[in-house]
N, C-alpha and C positions, 0 to 999 in steps of 0.2 A: 541215531540222534546225533546232530552236528554240534560243533562248539557254539553256534549261534543260539542254541536252545538253553544255554547256561548264562547266568549273569556273572560278573567278575568275582562274586563271593563263592561261586561254585554251587549255588542252589538252583536246581532245575526250575526253569520258567515254563509255565504251561503255554502250549501253542495256542495263540489266539485265533479264533475263527474270524474271517473277514466278513464284515457286514454285507448283506446283499446290495448290489449296485442299484442306485436309484434309476427309475425307468428312463429318465432323460439326461443321464449323466454324460452321454456321448454326444449330446447336441451342444453346439457353441451358442454363446449369447448373441452372435450376429453372423450372418452369412452374406455372400455377395450374389446378387442375381446375375444370370448370364446376359450377355448382350443380346438385344432383340435382332435376330436375323433368321433366315430360313432354316439354317442347320439346328438352331435351338428351339424350333417350333415343331419338333417331332419327338416321338417317343424315344427314338434311338439317341437323340441329341440332348436328353435330359441331364441335369446336374444333380448331384446328391447333396442334400442338406446335412445329413448325418445318419447315424444308425440307432435303431431302437430295438429292444428285444421283441422277437416276433409275436409273443403272446400279448405284449403291451400294444404293439401296432394294431393288433386285431380288435382291441377294446378301446383304444384312446379316442379322444375327441379333439378335433381341430377347429379353430376359429381364427378370425383375422381382425386386428384392431387397426382401424383406418381413420381415427379422429384427426390425425395430422395431415391427411391427404389434401393437396391443394388442386382440386379439380372442380371448382365452381359448385360445390355441394354434393358431388357424386362420391360414393363410397364403395370400397371393395368389401365383399363378403364371400364366404365359402359355402358351396352347395354340394352336398354328398351326391355322388353318382355311382352307378354300378361299376364294380371293379372287374378287371380282366381276370382270366383264370389264374394268372401267375401273381396277382396282387391281392393283398388283404383288404385294403381300403383305398378309396379314391375320391377326390373332391375337385370341383371346378372353382377357379378363382373368377368371380363375376364382379362386374362393375355396374352398379345400379344408379339410376338417376330418377329423381322425382321432383320436378319443379313446376311452378305455375305455367312456365312457357313450354315445358317439355313433359309429356306424359311419362308415367313410370315405365322404365325400360330396363333390361338387364342384358349385359354383354359378357361373354366369356373371354378372358384375356390370358388365362393360363390354367395349368392342371397340376395338382399335387397328389401324390399317391405313396403308399408304403407297400413295398414288394414283400414277397414271402420270406425274405431274409431279414426284414426289418429295416431296409434302407428307405429313408424318406427322400423322395425325388420331386423334381419340378421341371416342367418345360412350358414354353410360351404357346399360346394359341396363335395360329397364323393370322388371325384378324386383329390382333392387338396392335395399337398404334404407339408411336414412340413416346408421346407425352404420358400415355397410360402406363407404359412400361417403366418410365422414369419415376412416376409417382407411387408405383407399387413399392419402391424403396422406402417410402415414408410410412411403412406399416410394420406391425409385429405379427408374427405367426405364433398363435397361442396353442400350446399342447397341454392336455390335461388327462390324467389317468388316476382315478380314485382321488386321494388327497393330494396328489402331486401336480405341480404346475410348472411350466417352463415357457418363457417368452423369448422369442428369437427375432431380432431385428433383421430385416431383409436388406441391409446395407452395412458395409464395413466402414467404421469411422475414419475420417482423414486424420492423420497424425501430423501436427504442426509443432514448431518450436515453442517452448515456454517463453514467458515474457521476462526478459532480463531487467533487473532494477538498476538502470543506469541513471544515477543522480548527478552526473556532471553538469547537466543543463545544456550540453552541446547540441542535443536533438530537440530542444524546446522543453517547456515545463511539463508537458504531458507525453506519456509513452503510448503510441498509437499502433494498433495492429489491425490490418484489414483481412477479414476472413471471407473467402469466396465459397459459395455454396452452388454446386452444379445443379442440384435438384432441390430447391428450397421447399420445405413443408409449409403448411398453413402458418402465417406469420404470428398469429396470436398464441400458437403453441410453443414458440421458441423460448428457451430459458438458458441462462448462463450460470454456471457454478464455478467458483474459484477455490483454489487451495494454495497453501503456502508451506514452506519447509518447517518440519518439526523443530529443527535446530535453530530457528530464528532467535537472534540474540536478545530480543525484548518480548515482554508479554503481549499477547494479541487478543483483542476482543472483536469478533465479527458482528456486523449489523447488515442484514438479519443473521441470526445465529446459524442458520443452515447454509449461509454463503451462496444463496441461490435467488435469482430475480428474473422477471420477464424483461424483454427488451424495453429500453426506455426508462427502467427503474434502477436507480443507482444502488450500489453496495459500498460498504466501507469497512476497512480494517483499522481499528484504533490501536495504536502502539503505545505501550507504557501503562502506567497505573495512575489513578486519580491524583496522588500526592506529587507526581512529577511536575516540575515547573514547565516542562515542554512535553506535549504528547503528539505523536505522529498520527496522521490520518491519510491512509491510502484509499483514494476514491476510485471506484471502478464503475464504468457505465458502458453498456453495449446497446447500440442502436442500429436500426436498419438504414444503411446508406443508399443502397439500391435494391431491386428485387433479389439480386444474387449476391449481395455483399453486406456483411455485418462489420461495423466499425467498433472496435474494442479500445476504449481509452482508459488508461491508468494514470491518475493524477496524484503524485506524492506531495502531501501538504504537512504542515504542522501548525499547532495552535498553542499559544502561551497560556499558562495558568491564569484564570481570571480575565482573559481577553477573548472576546468572541470572534476576532479576526483570524482568517486563515491566511497562511503565507506559503509560498512555494518552497518545498524541501529539495532544493537543488544547490549544488556547490556554487554555481554562478550567482544565484540570487543571494545566498548566505554571505559570500565574500563581499558582495556589493554592499549589503547591509552593515557588515562589520566595519568595512572601510568608511562608510558614511558616518557611523557613530563615533569612530575614532577621530575623524576630522572634526566632528561637532564638539567632542569633549576636549580636543586640543584647543579649539577656538574659545570654548567656554573657560578653560583654564587660563588662557592668556588674558581674557577680559576680566576674569575674577581677580587675578594677580594684579593687573593694572589698576583695578578699582581699589584694592587694598593698599597699593603703593601710593596712589595719587590722593586718596582721601585725606591722610594726615597733612599733606602739603596744602590742599585746598582749605582745610580747617585752620591751619596755622596762618595762612595768608588772610583769611577772613578775620581772625582774631587781631592780627597786626593792623589791618586796615580799619577795623572798628575802633582801634585806639588812637587813630589820627584825628586831628582837628582841621577841617577845611579852612583855607584862608579867604575864600570868596565863593560866590555862587557857582562858578564854573567848576572849582575843585569839589564842591559839595555834590554837584550833579555827576561828576566823574566817579566820585566815591560811591554814590548810590548805584550807578550803573554797574560798577565793578563788583559791588557786594551782591547784586542780583545775579550777575554772571557766575560768581563763585558759589553762590547758594545753589544755582542750577547744576553746577559741576558736582557739588556735594550730594545733592539729591540723586543725580545720575549714578554716582558711585554707590551710594547706599541702596538704590534700587537694584543695581547689578549684583551686589553682594547678596541681597535677599533672594533675588530670582535664581541666580546660579546655585546658591546653597540649597535651594529647594528643588530645582529641576535636575541637577547633575546626578544625584543618587539614582533617580529613576532612569537616566540614560545609561548609567553603569549597570543597573539591573537588567535593562533591555539587552545590553551587550552580552552580559553573562548568559542570558537565556538564548540568544542567537547562537552562541558558541555551544550551548547544550544541544540545540537543534542540529548543529553541524556534527556533533559527536553521534547523535542518533543517525544522521545521514550516512556517516562513515560505517556504522554497523550494518546498514542495508545496502550500500552501494556495491553493485555487482555480486552481492552475497545472498540475496533473498529473491530468487526468481518466483514468479507467480505461475501456477499451472491453472488451466481452465478447461471447462467442458461445455460445449454448446450442444444442446439437445432439444428434441421436441417432446413436450410433456403430453402424455395420453392417459386415459383412465386405467390402462393396463400396464403402464410403466413407461420409462423413457426410451426414446430412440436417439442414440448418441450419433451426432453428425460430425463433430470435430473434437479431438482431444489435443489440447495444447500442452503436451507433457514431454516433448522431445528435448532432452538436455542440450543446451547450447554451450559450447566451450567459449568461455569469456575471453575476449581479446586481452592480451597483456598490455595494459595501459598503466600510465603513472597514476598513483593514488590521488584522486581528485581532492581528497581531504587531507593531504599531507601537510597543509599549512597548520593543522592542529598540533603537529609535532613541535612547532616553534613557539608554543605557549610559554611565556616566561615564568620563572619561578619567583620566590619572594624577593630575591636580590633586585635592587633598582630603586627608582624614585617614585614615591607615593605622595598622596595628598591627604591631609585631614582637613575637613571643612568646618568643623566645630571645635571649640567656640569661635575660633578664627582660622583663617587659612594658614596651614603649615605645610612646608615642603620637607618631606621626610625621606631620609636615605636609609635603606636597608643594605648593609654591607655583606659581602660574602663571608666575612668572618663572624657574623652574628651580632654586630653592633648596630645601634640606631642613633641617628642624629637628626635634629630638625631645626629649620630656620623659618623666619617669617617670609612673606611673599617676595621681599626684596632680596633675600638671601644674605643679608648683612647682619641680621640679629639672630643669635642662637636662642632657641626656645626650650628645648628639652633633649634628653638623651635616654637611651635604654638598650635593650638587647632582645634578640629573637632566636628561636631554635625550632626546628621541625620535630614534631612528635607524632609519627604516623601520618594520618591525614590532617592533623591539626597543626597550627602554628602557635607556639607559646610565646607571648610577648609581654615583656616588662617595660613599661613606658609611662612617663608622666605621673609616677607615684602609684601606679596600679599594675597588677599582673593578672593575665587572663589567657584562656585558650581561644584562638580565633579559627574560623573556617576559611579555607582558601578557595576562592571562587574563580576558577579558570584563568588565573593571572590577571583578573580584572579588579578584584576587591579582596580584602582581608577583613573579616567582620565577625563580631559576636552576635548571638541571637538577639541581644537587646539594642543593637544598632550602633555599637561602637565600631567605627569602620575606618580603614585606610583604602584609598582609591588610587589605581594606577595612573601615573602622570603620562599623558600622551603628548 
């Protein structure tokens, strides 16, 4: 007895009996057929599919699944034939056709047999044609013995690179892969399955749940959870581009909470949207401040003019015209104040959500490759044509989402829109001071300090904890908010 028969505690461990090998355990899930040529159309030129126990080979049954064969309705099947003295079992691979234009015929294209040692072998028939030999690859050889079954595809899948999630936008909004099939099966049997890394940094919900769809039917990976203000949607579609080519498109998108619109989840698009909103908010702030500064002047001028007494008709007419003009200016200022006070919070909210989308994009960019499998679906199981699971070493590029590192903290200039426009300064030392839109009249003061993920603010006679929204807004749940001045 050796040391391996004892566990670390020194207690003898019984020697376990190995379970009997399954009858088809030495057969692979797929094998490659030989090239069709004279040398492989002879008994001596046969290839070996694998080995089976001799007693199993004597009793097993073989059949062939050819639902994916693309030969104008013709199908392969196996016909048992007398074996030679050295073989246990033998079968002809026959191609049958039965259409209205062509009477039922049967043609032998190859031979399968199991020799006395249990080796399962194959060679071509000399009369087989190239197209027939190619389409035999789109079949499964089905082995059965008692309750055991084994399906062996007669083609080895092509191994292609996985799809890298490049969200820079440099290659367009969609990630496109062209898959070439040298021997395509029946088109309506083609299916695509996708997979994604287990270590993906966000929750994933697949639609459909089995992540499999026929050509032309889209799939989707939903990223995030229902309560998120932004959820990602990676949309995948495979379609037949030509007889021998499949185009696989991956479209990274995102959708804001409560908004039915989809937008591109690429750095290029997100930066463009952020810049556009910042310019809009800067312009809105200027117009709002101008309205607040000019409104008192227009009202004062109206009041002063209303107190004057015209000396003649000309002065009366001039007064009336000036009052109408001033009244128009007043209404324009009041309208601007109402409109900007109403629309600017929504623009800040949109900016916050786009930054959230950018943070999601950063989690995925070059970190979440998609793997895929293109296969032909048959009643007896899949025939795998292509596996897109070859790791691709990502190029060392600058972080496309590095701009997120420049998100400002609480220090800086903010706006309060209600009850009137206030220009509020948060100093690095923790003090707060506010002026009116002109910057000449002091309105209030206070203090702030960071407490974990919250900002505690004492200002205007109140004290509360505020949430910090991506350097865009500081707000409480009930709507008390400071907005970044752009």
